[in-house]
MOPAC internal coordinates of N, CA, C and O (Angstrom, degrees):
PM7 1SCF
backbone

  N    0.0000 0     0.00 0     0.00 0    0    0    0
  C    1.4484 1     0.00 0     0.00 0    1    0    0
  C    1.5317 1   108.55 1     0.00 0    2    1    0
  O    1.2310 1   121.49 1   -38.43 1    3    2    1
  N    1.3361 1   114.76 1   141.57 1    3    2    1
  C    1.4596 1   119.27 1   176.87 1    5    3    2
  C    1.5299 1   108.88 1  -122.81 1    6    5    3
  O    1.2310 1   120.82 1   -34.75 1    7    6    5
  N    1.3488 1   116.04 1   145.25 1    7    6    5
  C    1.4672 1   119.11 1   179.42 1    9    7    6
  C    1.5302 1   110.86 1   -81.45 1   10    9    7
  O    1.2310 1   120.66 1   -38.49 1   11   10    9
  N    1.3218 1   116.35 1   141.51 1   11   10    9
  C    1.4606 1   123.05 1   173.22 1   13   11   10
  C    1.5230 1   107.71 1  -139.13 1   14   13   11
  O    1.2310 1   120.71 1   -17.56 1   15   14   13
  N    1.3375 1   116.26 1   162.44 1   15   14   13
  C    1.4574 1   120.48 1  -175.16 1   17   15   14
  C    1.5206 1   111.15 1  -122.91 1   18   17   15
  O    1.2310 1   121.05 1   -51.51 1   19   18   17
  N    1.3264 1   115.60 1   128.49 1   19   18   17
  C    1.4643 1   120.78 1   173.41 1   21   19   18
  C    1.5240 1   108.51 1   -71.25 1   22   21   19
  O    1.2310 1   120.07 1   -15.36 1   23   22   21
  N    1.3322 1   117.47 1   164.64 1   23   22   21
  C    1.4516 1   120.79 1   179.32 1   25   23   22
  C    1.5238 1   112.78 1   -68.49 1   26   25   23
  O    1.2310 1   119.82 1   162.14 1   27   26   25
  N    1.3176 1   117.95 1   -17.86 1   27   26   25
  C    1.4696 1   119.97 1   176.19 1   29   27   26
  C    1.5278 1   111.55 1   -83.41 1   30   29   27
  O    1.2310 1   120.54 1  -179.52 1   31   30   29
  N    1.3539 1   116.57 1     0.48 1   31   30   29
  C    1.4587 1   121.50 1   176.57 1   33   31   30
  C    1.5145 1   114.78 1    96.01 1   34   33   31
  O    1.2310 1   119.45 1   170.69 1   35   34   33
  N    1.3192 1   118.66 1    -9.31 1   35   34   33
  C    1.4630 1   119.73 1  -179.46 1   37   35   34
  C    1.5281 1   110.43 1   -78.45 1   38   37   35
  O    1.2310 1   121.80 1   -40.09 1   39   38   37
  N    1.3170 1   114.17 1   139.91 1   39   38   37
  C    1.4688 1   120.88 1  -178.95 1   41   39   38
  C    1.5275 1   109.39 1   -97.75 1   42   41   39
  O    1.2310 1   120.97 1   -37.53 1   43   42   41
  N    1.3251 1   115.75 1   142.47 1   43   42   41
  C    1.4557 1   120.69 1   172.68 1   45   43   42
  C    1.5166 1   108.09 1  -144.73 1   46   45   43
  O    1.2310 1   120.25 1    -5.95 1   47   46   45
  N    1.3076 1   117.14 1   174.05 1   47   46   45
  C    1.4516 1   121.70 1  -174.71 1   49   47   46
  C    1.5200 1   110.06 1  -122.22 1   50   49   47
  O    1.2310 1   121.36 1   -38.64 1   51   50   49
  N    1.3410 1   115.01 1   141.36 1   51   50   49
  C    1.4589 1   119.73 1   176.17 1   53   51   50
  C    1.5217 1   108.98 1  -123.21 1   54   53   51
  O    1.2310 1   120.96 1   -26.42 1   55   54   53
  N    1.3051 1   115.77 1   153.58 1   55   54   53
  C    1.4534 1   121.67 1   178.18 1   57   55   54
  C    1.5279 1   108.12 1   -77.95 1   58   57   55
  O    1.2310 1   120.31 1   -66.44 1   59   58   57
  N    1.3158 1   117.01 1   113.56 1   59   58   57
  C    1.4673 1   122.64 1  -175.70 1   61   59   58
  C    1.5243 1   112.31 1   -62.18 1   62   61   59
  O    1.2310 1   120.00 1   153.84 1   63   62   61
  N    1.3145 1   117.61 1   -26.16 1   63   62   61
  C    1.4658 1   121.56 1  -179.37 1   65   63   62
  C    1.5334 1   110.42 1   -70.62 1   66   65   63
  O    1.2310 1   120.14 1   155.72 1   67   66   65
  N    1.3163 1   117.33 1   -24.28 1   67   66   65
  C    1.4621 1   121.35 1  -176.91 1   69   67   66
  C    1.5259 1   113.93 1   -90.28 1   70   69   67
  O    1.2310 1   120.04 1  -178.81 1   71   70   69
  N    1.3420 1   117.53 1     1.19 1   71   70   69
  C    1.4598 1   120.96 1  -179.96 1   73   71   70
  C    1.5213 1   109.58 1   -77.49 1   74   73   71
  O    1.2310 1   121.39 1   -58.00 1   75   74   73
  N    1.3249 1   114.95 1   122.00 1   75   74   73
  C    1.4673 1   120.53 1   178.35 1   77   75   74
  C    1.5219 1   111.10 1   -92.10 1   78   77   75
  O    1.2310 1   120.60 1   137.55 1   79   78   77
  N    1.3361 1   116.45 1   -42.45 1   79   78   77
  C    1.4634 1   119.36 1   179.38 1   81   79   78
  C    1.5132 1   110.28 1  -153.29 1   82   81   79
  O    1.2310 1   121.78 1   -22.24 1   83   82   81
  N    1.3522 1   114.19 1   157.76 1   83   82   81
  C    1.4576 1   122.49 1   176.42 1   85   83   82
  C    1.5189 1   106.15 1  -135.45 1   86   85   83
  O    1.2310 1   120.53 1   -53.21 1   87   86   85
  N    1.3309 1   116.60 1   126.79 1   87   86   85
  C    1.4604 1   118.66 1  -178.45 1   89   87   86
  C    1.5184 1   111.20 1  -142.89 1   90   89   87
  O    1.2310 1   121.26 1   -24.90 1   91   90   89
  N    1.3338 1   115.19 1   155.10 1   91   90   89
  C    1.4566 1   121.99 1   175.80 1   93   91   90
  C    1.5192 1   107.81 1   -97.07 1   94   93   91
  O    1.2310 1   120.42 1   -54.74 1   95   94   93
  N    1.3413 1   116.80 1   125.26 1   95   94   93
  C    1.4747 1   119.46 1  -173.12 1   97   95   94
  C    1.5237 1   115.97 1  -127.97 1   98   97   95
  O    1.2310 1   113.04 1  -164.56 1   99   98   97
  N    1.2769 1   130.75 1    15.44 1   99   98   97
  C    1.4507 1   131.50 1     5.17 1  101   99   98
  C    1.5212 1   113.78 1   -82.44 1  102  101   99
  O    1.2310 1   119.56 1   163.72 1  103  102  101
  N    1.3521 1   118.45 1   -16.28 1  103  102  101
  C    1.4680 1   118.44 1   174.10 1  105  103  102
  C    1.5241 1   108.14 1   -69.69 1  106  105  103
  O    1.2310 1   120.57 1   -19.96 1  107  106  105
  N    1.3183 1   116.51 1   160.04 1  107  106  105
  C    1.4570 1   119.66 1   180.00 1  109  107  106
  C    1.5187 1   109.81 1   -80.35 1  110  109  107
  O    1.2310 1   121.05 1   -58.45 1  111  110  109
  N    1.3247 1   115.61 1   121.55 1  111  110  109
  C    1.4570 1   123.11 1  -179.39 1  113  111  110
  C    1.5260 1   108.78 1  -112.55 1  114  113  111
  O    1.2310 1   120.88 1   -60.04 1  115  114  113
  N    1.3247 1   115.92 1   119.96 1  115  114  113
  C    1.4597 1   122.14 1   177.96 1  117  115  114
  C    1.5214 1   107.60 1  -104.97 1  118  117  115
  O    1.2310 1   120.63 1   -54.01 1  119  118  117
  N    1.3289 1   116.41 1   125.99 1  119  118  117
  C    1.4558 1   120.91 1   175.99 1  121  119  118
  C    1.5166 1   108.51 1  -109.13 1  122  121  119
  O    1.2310 1   120.66 1   -52.32 1  123  122  121
  N    1.3286 1   116.34 1   127.68 1  123  122  121
  C    1.4607 1   121.38 1   179.02 1  125  123  122
  C    1.5239 1   109.54 1   -91.67 1  126  125  123
  O    1.2310 1   120.45 1   -16.44 1  127  126  125
  N    1.3172 1   116.75 1   163.56 1  127  126  125
  C    1.4654 1   121.00 1  -177.87 1  129  127  126
  C    1.5290 1   112.79 1   -62.17 1  130  129  127
  O    1.2310 1   119.70 1   158.65 1  131  130  129
  N    1.3238 1   118.18 1   -21.35 1  131  130  129
  C    1.4699 1   121.01 1   178.12 1  133  131  130
  C    1.5275 1   112.20 1   -86.21 1  134  133  131
  O    1.2310 1   120.45 1  -177.14 1  135  134  133
  N    1.3471 1   116.75 1     2.86 1  135  134  133
  C    1.4533 1   121.77 1   178.46 1  137  135  134
  C    1.5199 1   114.69 1    92.63 1  138  137  135
  O    1.2310 1   120.09 1   170.32 1  139  138  137
  N    1.3343 1   117.43 1    -9.68 1  139  138  137
  C    1.4612 1   120.32 1   179.32 1  141  139  138
  C    1.5220 1   109.37 1   -66.74 1  142  141  139
  O    1.2310 1   120.80 1   -40.77 1  143  142  141
  N    1.3304 1   116.07 1   139.23 1  143  142  141
  C    1.4567 1   121.64 1  -179.43 1  145  143  142
  C    1.5146 1   109.37 1  -115.81 1  146  145  143
  O    1.2310 1   121.00 1   -42.19 1  147  146  145
  N    1.3325 1   115.69 1   137.81 1  147  146  145
  C    1.4551 1   122.12 1  -179.25 1  149  147  146
  C    1.5284 1   108.62 1  -127.67 1  150  149  147
  O    1.2310 1   120.25 1   -46.12 1  151  150  149
  N    1.3341 1   117.13 1   133.88 1  151  150  149
  C    1.4559 1   121.98 1   175.12 1  153  151  150
  C    1.5227 1   106.73 1  -105.76 1  154  153  151
  O    1.2310 1   120.76 1   -53.64 1  155  154  153
  N    1.3411 1   116.16 1   126.36 1  155  154  153
  C    1.4613 1   120.53 1  -175.54 1  157  155  154
  C    1.5276 1   110.48 1  -129.43 1  158  157  155
  O    1.2310 1   121.24 1   -16.42 1  159  158  157
  N    1.3356 1   115.24 1   163.58 1  159  158  157
  C    1.4685 1   122.00 1  -178.12 1  161  159  158
  C    1.5265 1   113.25 1   -74.46 1  162  161  159
  O    1.2310 1   120.08 1   144.67 1  163  162  161
  N    1.3251 1   117.46 1   -35.33 1  163  162  161
  C    1.4557 1   120.79 1  -173.50 1  165  163  162
  C    1.5281 1   110.59 1   -63.96 1  166  165  163
  O    1.2310 1   120.41 1   -35.96 1  167  166  165
  N    1.3429 1   116.81 1   144.04 1  167  166  165
  C    1.4642 1   119.36 1   175.35 1  169  167  166
  C    1.5325 1   110.86 1   -69.43 1  170  169  167
  O    1.2310 1   121.11 1   -20.83 1  171  170  169
  N    1.3242 1   115.48 1   159.17 1  171  170  169
  C    1.4721 1   121.63 1  -178.60 1  173  171  170
  C    1.5219 1   111.51 1   -51.79 1  174  173  171
  O    1.2310 1   120.24 1   135.40 1  175  174  173
  N    1.3244 1   117.15 1   -44.60 1  175  174  173
  C    1.4659 1   121.22 1  -177.04 1  177  175  174
  C    1.5200 1   112.22 1   -58.61 1  178  177  175
  O    1.2310 1   120.19 1   141.17 1  179  178  177
  N    1.3219 1   117.25 1   -38.83 1  179  178  177
  C    1.4686 1   121.55 1   179.66 1  181  179  178
  C    1.5265 1   110.14 1   -68.02 1  182  181  179
  O    1.2310 1   120.40 1   136.67 1  183  182  181
  N    1.3219 1   116.83 1   -43.33 1  183  182  181
  C    1.4702 1   120.04 1   179.25 1  185  183  182
  C    1.5244 1   110.42 1   -62.98 1  186  185  183
  O    1.2310 1   120.40 1   135.50 1  187  186  185
  N    1.3317 1   116.84 1   -44.50 1  187  186  185
  C    1.4714 1   119.84 1   179.47 1  189  187  186
  C    1.5266 1   111.53 1   -62.85 1  190  189  187
  O    1.2310 1   120.45 1   140.99 1  191  190  189
  N    1.3249 1   116.74 1   -39.01 1  191  190  189
  C    1.4701 1   120.73 1   177.80 1  193  191  190
  C    1.5339 1   110.42 1   -63.92 1  194  193  191
  O    1.2310 1   120.30 1   137.49 1  195  194  193
  N    1.3139 1   117.03 1   -42.51 1  195  194  193
  C    1.4704 1   120.85 1   179.28 1  197  195  194
  C    1.5292 1   111.13 1   -64.70 1  198  197  195
  O    1.2310 1   120.46 1   139.58 1  199  198  197
  N    1.3243 1   116.73 1   -40.42 1  199  198  197
  C    1.4644 1   120.38 1   178.34 1  201  199  198
  C    1.5181 1   110.09 1   -64.37 1  202  201  199
  O    1.2310 1   120.26 1   134.38 1  203  202  201
  N    1.3320 1   117.11 1   -45.62 1  203  202  201
  C    1.4642 1   120.53 1   179.66 1  205  203  202
  C    1.5255 1   111.11 1   -62.72 1  206  205  203
  O    1.2310 1   120.30 1   137.30 1  207  206  205
  N    1.3163 1   117.04 1   -42.70 1  207  206  205
  C    1.4699 1   120.94 1   178.32 1  209  207  206
  C    1.5240 1   110.47 1   -61.40 1  210  209  207
  O    1.2310 1   120.43 1   137.36 1  211  210  209
  N    1.3224 1   116.78 1   -42.64 1  211  210  209
  C    1.4666 1   120.51 1   178.12 1  213  211  210
  C    1.5294 1   110.39 1   -62.07 1  214  213  211
  O    1.2310 1   120.32 1   133.01 1  215  214  213
  N    1.3204 1   116.99 1   -46.99 1  215  214  213
  C    1.4678 1   120.60 1  -179.56 1  217  215  214
  C    1.5270 1   111.47 1   -60.18 1  218  217  215
  O    1.2310 1   120.32 1   138.85 1  219  218  217
  N    1.3187 1   116.99 1   -41.15 1  219  218  217
  C    1.4734 1   120.32 1   177.07 1  221  219  218
  C    1.5284 1   110.65 1   -64.51 1  222  221  219
  O    1.2310 1   120.85 1   138.46 1  223  222  221
  N    1.3228 1   115.98 1   -41.54 1  223  222  221
  C    1.4701 1   121.17 1  -177.73 1  225  223  222
  C    1.5208 1   111.47 1   -61.53 1  226  225  223
  O    1.2310 1   120.08 1   140.62 1  227  226  225
  N    1.3201 1   117.45 1   -39.38 1  227  226  225
  C    1.4645 1   120.10 1  -177.43 1  229  227  226
  C    1.5322 1   112.39 1   -95.85 1  230  229  227
  O    1.2310 1   119.96 1  -178.73 1  231  230  229
  N    1.3301 1   117.68 1     1.27 1  231  230  229
  C    1.4574 1   120.79 1   174.92 1  233  231  230
  C    1.5125 1   115.69 1    86.72 1  234  233  231
  O    1.2310 1   119.60 1  -169.90 1  235  234  233
  N    1.3246 1   118.36 1    10.10 1  235  234  233
  C    1.4604 1   120.15 1  -179.07 1  237  235  234
  C    1.5235 1   112.73 1   -69.75 1  238  237  235
  O    1.2310 1   119.78 1   148.49 1  239  238  237
  N    1.3108 1   118.02 1   -31.51 1  239  238  237
  C    1.4607 1   120.62 1  -179.86 1  241  239  238
  C    1.5219 1   110.15 1   -64.31 1  242  241  239
  O    1.2310 1   120.09 1   138.22 1  243  242  241
  N    1.3167 1   117.44 1   -41.78 1  243  242  241
  C    1.4666 1   121.37 1   179.58 1  245  243  242
  C    1.5209 1   110.13 1   -65.08 1  246  245  243
  O    1.2310 1   119.77 1   139.72 1  247  246  245
  N    1.3124 1   118.04 1   -40.28 1  247  246  245
  C    1.4676 1   121.78 1   179.69 1  249  247  246
  C    1.5205 1   109.68 1   -64.95 1  250  249  247
  O    1.2310 1   119.88 1   135.44 1  251  250  249
  N    1.3253 1   117.84 1   -44.56 1  251  250  249
  C    1.4572 1   121.40 1  -179.90 1  253  251  250
  C    1.5219 1   110.56 1   -64.37 1  254  253  251
  O    1.2310 1   119.49 1   138.74 1  255  254  253
  N    1.3191 1   118.58 1   -41.26 1  255  254  253
  C    1.4547 1   121.77 1   179.30 1  257  255  254
  C    1.5180 1   110.80 1   -63.77 1  258  257  255
  O    1.2310 1   120.26 1   138.34 1  259  258  257
  N    1.3242 1   117.11 1   -41.66 1  259  258  257
  C    1.4560 1   121.29 1   178.40 1  261  259  258
  C    1.5319 1   110.74 1   -62.21 1  262  261  259
  O    1.2310 1   120.34 1   136.70 1  263  262  261
  N    1.3230 1   116.96 1   -43.30 1  263  262  261
  C    1.4581 1   121.19 1   179.47 1  265  263  262
  C    1.5251 1   110.98 1   -63.27 1  266  265  263
  O    1.2310 1   120.03 1   141.47 1  267  266  265
  N    1.3156 1   117.54 1   -38.53 1  267  266  265
  C    1.4687 1   120.82 1   178.50 1  269  267  266
  C    1.5290 1   110.58 1   -65.98 1  270  269  267
  O    1.2310 1   120.36 1   140.34 1  271  270  269
  N    1.3171 1   116.91 1   -39.66 1  271  270  269
  C    1.4637 1   120.80 1  -178.96 1  273  271  270
  C    1.5197 1   110.75 1   -68.91 1  274  273  271
  O    1.2310 1   120.19 1   145.71 1  275  274  273
  N    1.3340 1   117.24 1   -34.29 1  275  274  273
  C    1.4659 1   121.06 1  -178.59 1  277  275  274
  C    1.5258 1   111.61 1   -81.75 1  278  277  275
  O    1.2310 1   120.79 1   151.19 1  279  278  277
  N    1.3360 1   116.09 1   -28.81 1  279  278  277
  C    1.4483 1   122.04 1  -170.79 1  281  279  278
  C    1.4579 1   115.20 1   -77.55 1  282  281  279
  O    1.2310 1   120.10 1   180.00 1  283  282  281

């Protein structure tokens, strides 16, 4: 889970594995795999860094790299 902030200042957490895309529209728009869209205060770069950190923490980056090498 990664923390994100609504525009009203409240913080909530989203499952980083369920993030399909992150884009600047100019606000940061996060689209989840179920189609739900979230607008958050953090810039795209911060969200991407948090997702990458989460993936490294749980070992997903190593699994993806292994699959690429085998594939």
